[in-house]
N, C-alpha and C positions, 0 to 999 in steps of 0.2 A: 871793711867784710863789704859791705854794702854794694864800693867800687867797683871789690875784686867778683863778688857775685854781676853785677851787673856787665860784665866782660867776660866771663866765661859766656854768659847765655845769647851775647850779643856774635862772640864769634864762633857758637855749637852752630845758631843760625847762620851765620855769610858765609857759614863750611859747607853747609847742607845747604844754602841755594845756592849757591855755585855748584857742587856736584851733579844736582838733577840734571843739571840743560846741560853739565861738560861730558865729555869722554876723557876720563882718567889715563886709562890705557888701550893702546891697541895691541889684543892680545889675540884673536881668534888664529887658531892654528889652521883651518881650510883654505883648501888653494885656489888662487886669485884669476877669476876666467874671465878670457875677453870678449869685448862684446862688440858693437858696430863702434860704440863712441870711441874708445878706447882699445887698440892691438895688441898684442902679446908677439913680445920680441924674439923670444928663443922656449922652446920648448912647448910652446901653445900653452902656457901658463906666464900669469902676472905675474912678477916678483913682489917679495913686500917695500915698502917705501919710509925709512923714519918721516918720521913729522916734520922735524926740524927743515927737511929739505923740502919741501914740499915748496913753501913757499920761493924760494931760488933754481924753479925746474928750464931747463934748459927749452927755448921755442921749439914744438913739437914734441914734447913729452906732454903726458899729461898723467892723474892723478886719479884711482876713484877711492875711496870711500865707501868700505863697504860693513850693511849692519846682519849677524847674526842673531837670529832668534828660535828657541827653544818651542815647537807650536805642541809640544805637551808642560812648558812650566818645568822643567824638571832643571832644566842649568841657567846660569844667568846670561844674560844677553852678550855679546862680546861685540870690540869693531876690529878691525882689520884697511892698515891702505897698500893699493897696486898700485905699481906704476908701469907702465910700459910706453906706447908711443899714438898719437893723436889719432882718431877716426874721424868719423864724417860727426862732425857738431851743425852741421848748416839748423839741422831742424829744433836745436837747444838752444835755449832763448842766455846768454851769459848774463849773470848776476854782477854786479856790482858792489864790494863791500862799502861801506860809509866810510865816510874822510872820520878820521882820527880812529878807525879800528885796525884792529890788528889783524891780515890775515893770517896768523900763524894761532890767535887764540878764533878767529872761524874755524879756520881747521879743524880744532879739536871743541867746537862748540854744534848742537848738533839744531840741523835745522828741521823748519816746521814751515808747512805750508798757510796759517796764519795764526797773529796772537790764542792766547785763551788755552791752547791746546797742552795735554796734558806731557808728560815730561817724555811718556816711552811713545809718547805720537808721534819720533821723527821719521824725517825722508828717509829710505831704508840704504840709496845710494844718490853719493854727490860726487860730482868729477873736479877735478881743480886743476888750471895750469900756471897759477904761481902768478895767475892775475883777477879771473872771474873763476866763480864760481856755476859752476852746470849743475841742474837741478830736470832732467826730462821730462815734461809734461808741466811745466810752471813758470812762469815768467815774472812773477814773484816769491819769494822766503820772507824769512823771521828768525832771527837768530838771537840767544840772550845769551849774554854775557856778564858774568858777575851781575845779575839778579837785574842787569836793562837789557830790553827789549829794541832788536836794531832791524828794521827795515833793508834786505838786499833790493834792489828791481835792476828790470833788466835793460840794459843801455838804450836809450833810441837810436835807430838807422841814421847814418848817413846820409843824407839827401843831398843832390848835386844842384847847382844854381840854376843848370838846366832845369830842371825837377819843379827847383818853388815856383818860376816862370815859366811854368807850361800854363796853356787858358784853360780853363775848368768849361764844362758845358753845362752851363746852370737851365735846371728844368723851366719852362716856362708853361703857362698855358694856354691852351690853341689862339684863347684873346682874350685884351686884356680886360678886368672886370667879369670873363664870365666863367662861371660856377662848372665843372667839369660831371662830364656825364660819367657814371662806373663802368658804361659800356664803351666808352671812345677809350681808345690805348690812343690815341695821340694823346692825349689832353694829363697832367700832371697836376694835382692840388696841392695850394701851394704849404698844408698840411705836411708830405710828406719831407718831414725834413730829416729822416733817418737813412733816404735814400742815402749810397754810397757814387762817389763821382768816378768811374770807372777807365772814362778814357783821359781824364788829367793827369794827376800825382797819383800814383796808384802807391807808394811810400805813405802818403799824406792820406790817405784816405785808411790804409791799414793800422797806421797809429790810433787814427778817429778809432776805428772799430775794435782796436784795442781795449781804449781806452774805457769804451759803451760795456765791454764784457767784464770789464773788471768794475768798473761802477756795477753792474746789474749783482755779479756778485756780491759784492760789499755787502750789497742792500739786502740779498737774499741771505745772506748770515745773519745780519744785524736783527733783520726781523724776525728770524724764528730764533734767535736764541732771547731776544725780549721779550716773549712770556715767560719764560724762566729767570732767565742773568742779563743782565743789557751787554755787557761784556765780557761774554761766554767764559765768567772766568770761576764758577762753580769748585768745578772738579779742582782747579790750583788753587783756590779759596783752601779747601776741604786740605788739599795737599800739605801746603804751607804753612795752616792753623797745626797737624796732625805734627810736623818737624819742628813748629815753635814750642808744642806743649812737650814732646820727647827731651830736647833741650832742657825743659823748664824742669823734667822728672830728671833729669842725668844732672842736672845742679843740686837740686835736693838732696836726690843720694851723698849727692859731698858732701854736704852741708852737715847731712843727716850723721855719716861717717866720722867728721872734724866732733862734731857733740858728743861722738860716741867715744872720741880718743877723752876729749877732756873730761867726763865720766868718768873714763879708768882711771886719770889722773888722779881726782879728786878722790877716788874709792880708796888707792892705792895710800893715800897721804893720811886717811880715814883708820886704815888697817895698821898704818907703821904706828899712830899716837895709839888703837885700842892697843899694840900690844903691851906699848910703856905702859899704859893702863892697869891694866890686869896685874902685870912686874909691880909696878907701888900697889895695886891692893893686895897681894898676897905680903910681902914684909909691912904690909898695917895688920895683916890679918896676926901673922906671927908676933909682933911688936904685943900686943897686946893679950896672944895668949896669954898671958901666964894671972893679967887683970882678973876677979870676982866678976859672974858675967854680969853684971850691971853696971859695974867698973869697966868688963870691955866693953860694951856698947859707946859708951858717953868717951874709951881710947882711941876707938875706930872714928868715930866722927868727929872729937881732933882733931887725929893726925890728915886724913880725909879734905879738911879743907885748909892747913894751916901749914899743914909740913908735908915734906918731898921725900925722907928718909934719904934710900942709898939712889935716888935719879936728881943730881943736882940740875937748876933749871926750870923743874917743874915745881907747880902747884898743883895737886889735885885741882881744884877752881878752878886754872888760867887751863889743863889739860882737856876736861871737857869740855871749858869755852870752844875751845880749838876743834876739836873731835867735832861739834855740835855745829860748827862752820862751816868742817870738812864736808860734813853731811849733809849739808842747805845747800852748798853746791851741786854734791853730785848729784844730787832729785835737782833739781834747776837745772843743768844737761845735760840729765835722763829725757826730761821732758821735752825740751829743745829739738834732743834729739828720733823723740818715737813720734814727733807732729812732724820736721820734717820726712823723713822715711813715708807717715804717712801722704803726706801731698803728693809723693812721688809716684808712690802707687796708684792714686787717684788719676795725675798725670797722662802716666803710663798708657793706665786705662782708656782713659776717653783718647788719648793717642790711637794708639791700636783702634777703638773702634770708628775715627776719620779715615785710617789705611785704608781699613779694609771694604770701609762703608763704598 
């Protein structure tokens, strides 16, 4: 029973974990609209694309995954995949799928700006070309697959040997050992280390700038979240706590139902023996009815504990002992049933509180 209990909880939590950050089905009915990144080929609209075909797209083809939310919250959020011809992706960073992660799993996984975000805060439009992932405005992103977060990072731009070997123009002071005057435009202080090389390797300078921007963004995020939650997962902790409590409540309800079934079996056995007990008592009273009142009482006592009359195989003492055993069994299962139902109600209430918090 304990092993089954743990398996039920494990399966329930694992299923909820997978579902929160995955897209279970692409069922949106909205028409696909082209944009500058993806072009419609026929009729001015994009046609839907099967999820299993995205990772084998032909060259020049592109798929966009669109998220549709009801602004009034009356309908569930839905998703759909649309395919068309590749448009202008020159301004979008190609995000690489990490080694060991299936491209098909990424197609069905929600994309996030950073770790620690709520499940519903995923990026609305994501593009796929069968090799890379594109999210306009983002140079990095995060997907969560089977509960594990993975970083999708932009591929480093290719740099030719000539560019790598191009001489840079170092910044020097107007004279060795001389401090720069703030009004001297020809003098640069050695402390100005954040100036970028614009006369030499442009690609390298751009990469350095991007790295500084990303570091600044991460530092700002960490500093802002540190006061309340160092890792920025307060909402996520509440969500998964609620999921765990929901799973425990469901398991408790199942165990309560099982205890209720066993209590019913014990009650049925008791009722069956009670009918036999009543029949034997009736026979005893009938057999002793012709005795004098005092003799009749002694007759009933004697027959009650020594004879079975018309019910072979049962003595009254043995029968009543079996009835008592069935009664105790029923009471034990009924108590366990009430406890499990109480636990289910309490944990479900706690889960609801966490979900709406």
